[in-house]
C-alpha positions as CSV (number, residue, x, y, z in Angstrom):
1,M,185.1,211.3,55.4
2,R,187.4,208.4,56.4
3,P,191.3,208.8,56.6
4,F,191.2,207.1,53.2
5,P,188.7,207.6,50.4
6,H,186.2,204.7,49.3
7,V,185.7,204.7,45.7
8,L,182.9,202.5,44.2
9,I,183.4,201.6,40.4
10,A,180.5,200.1,38.4
11,D,181.2,198.8,35.1
12,D,180.2,195.5,33.2
13,E,183.5,195.6,31.2
14,D,186.4,193.9,33.1
15,P,189.1,196.0,31.3
16,I,187.5,199.3,31.9
17,R,186.8,198.4,35.6
18,S,190.4,197.4,36.1
19,L,191.8,200.5,34.3
20,L,189.6,202.7,36.4
21,A,190.7,200.9,39.7
22,R,194.4,201.5,38.7
23,I,193.8,205.1,38.0
24,M,192.0,205.5,41.4
25,A,195.0,203.8,43.2
26,R,197.5,206.1,41.5
27,T,195.3,209.1,42.4
28,Y,194.5,208.0,46.0
29,P,197.3,205.8,47.2
30,A,195.4,204.7,50.3
31,V,192.0,204.0,48.4
32,H,189.7,201.5,49.4
33,L,187.9,200.3,46.1
34,S,184.6,198.5,45.7
35,L,184.1,197.0,42.2
36,A,180.7,196.0,40.7
37,N,179.9,194.3,37.5
38,D,176.6,196.1,37.1
39,G,174.4,198.7,38.8
40,L,172.5,196.2,41.0
41,D,175.7,194.9,42.6
42,A,176.9,198.6,42.9
43,L,173.8,199.5,44.7
44,R,174.2,196.6,47.1
45,A,177.7,197.6,47.6
46,F,176.9,201.1,48.4
47,D,174.2,200.0,50.9
48,H,176.7,197.9,52.6
49,D,179.5,200.5,52.7
50,P,178.6,203.9,51.4
51,A,181.3,205.3,49.0
52,D,183.0,208.7,48.9
53,L,182.8,208.8,45.2
54,V,181.0,206.7,42.6
55,L,182.3,206.0,39.0
56,T,179.5,204.3,36.9
57,N,179.1,203.3,33.4
58,Y,175.8,204.1,31.7
59,D,175.1,200.8,29.8
60,M,175.1,198.0,32.2
61,P,172.9,194.9,32.7
62,R,170.4,194.5,35.4
63,L,170.4,198.1,36.4
64,N,171.9,200.8,34.1
65,G,173.8,203.9,35.1
66,A,170.8,206.2,35.0
67,A,168.8,204.0,37.3
68,L,172.0,203.5,39.7
69,V,172.2,207.3,39.9
70,Q,168.5,207.8,40.6
71,A,168.8,205.0,43.4
72,L,172.0,206.4,44.8
73,R,170.4,210.0,45.0
74,T,167.6,208.6,47.2
75,R,170.2,207.4,49.5
76,S,172.8,210.2,49.4
77,T,172.4,213.6,47.9
78,S,176.1,214.5,48.5
79,V,178.1,211.5,47.2
80,P,179.9,212.7,44.0
81,I,178.8,210.6,40.9
82,V,180.7,210.5,37.6
83,M,179.1,208.9,34.5
84,I,181.2,207.2,32.1
85,T,179.7,206.7,28.7
86,A,180.5,206.6,24.9
87,N,177.5,208.7,24.3
88,P,177.9,212.4,25.8
89,T,174.3,213.2,24.8
90,I,172.9,210.6,27.1
91,A,175.2,211.7,30.0
92,A,174.2,215.3,29.7
93,Q,170.5,214.3,30.1
94,I,170.9,212.3,33.4
95,S,170.2,214.4,36.5
96,G,172.0,213.6,39.5
97,I,175.6,213.2,38.1
98,D,178.2,215.7,39.1
99,A,180.3,215.0,36.0
100,F,180.7,212.7,33.0
101,I,183.6,211.3,31.1
102,V,183.4,210.2,27.5
103,K,184.9,207.0,26.3
104,P,187.5,206.5,25.1
105,F,189.1,208.4,28.1
106,R,192.8,209.2,29.1
107,A,193.9,208.5,32.5
108,R,194.7,212.1,33.2
109,E,191.1,213.2,32.3
110,V,189.7,210.8,34.8
111,Q,192.3,212.1,37.4
112,L,191.3,215.7,36.8
113,V,187.6,215.0,37.1
114,V,187.7,212.9,40.2
115,T,190.2,215.1,42.2
116,R,187.9,218.0,41.4
117,L,185.0,216.2,43.2
118,L,187.2,214.4,45.8
119,P,190.3,216.2,46.6
120,P,193.1,213.8,47.6
């Protein structure tokens, strides 16, 4: 891992993506963030610069979170992936994720999940 973590956030909702970015910046003060509007942009970003942690929404255009997870797992079996969704039933059925967070979420909940997977 680099001296600072690289976190990739994929969410089609600007407010959620921005909130997650702020939470990551508070959790990892020297974090490098890559932000994507959808799964396809996230996959391109990962191919360009693989992340140490991926936070992805489930319901996104062009490539949903489940398809993104599957594509990421073909590239990296070890990167921690956190699914964020309003539907925990869907998240529980997706293979390849390390954890999921149910919307609406609290910042502390996100911090607890991500620091368990990628200690600061």
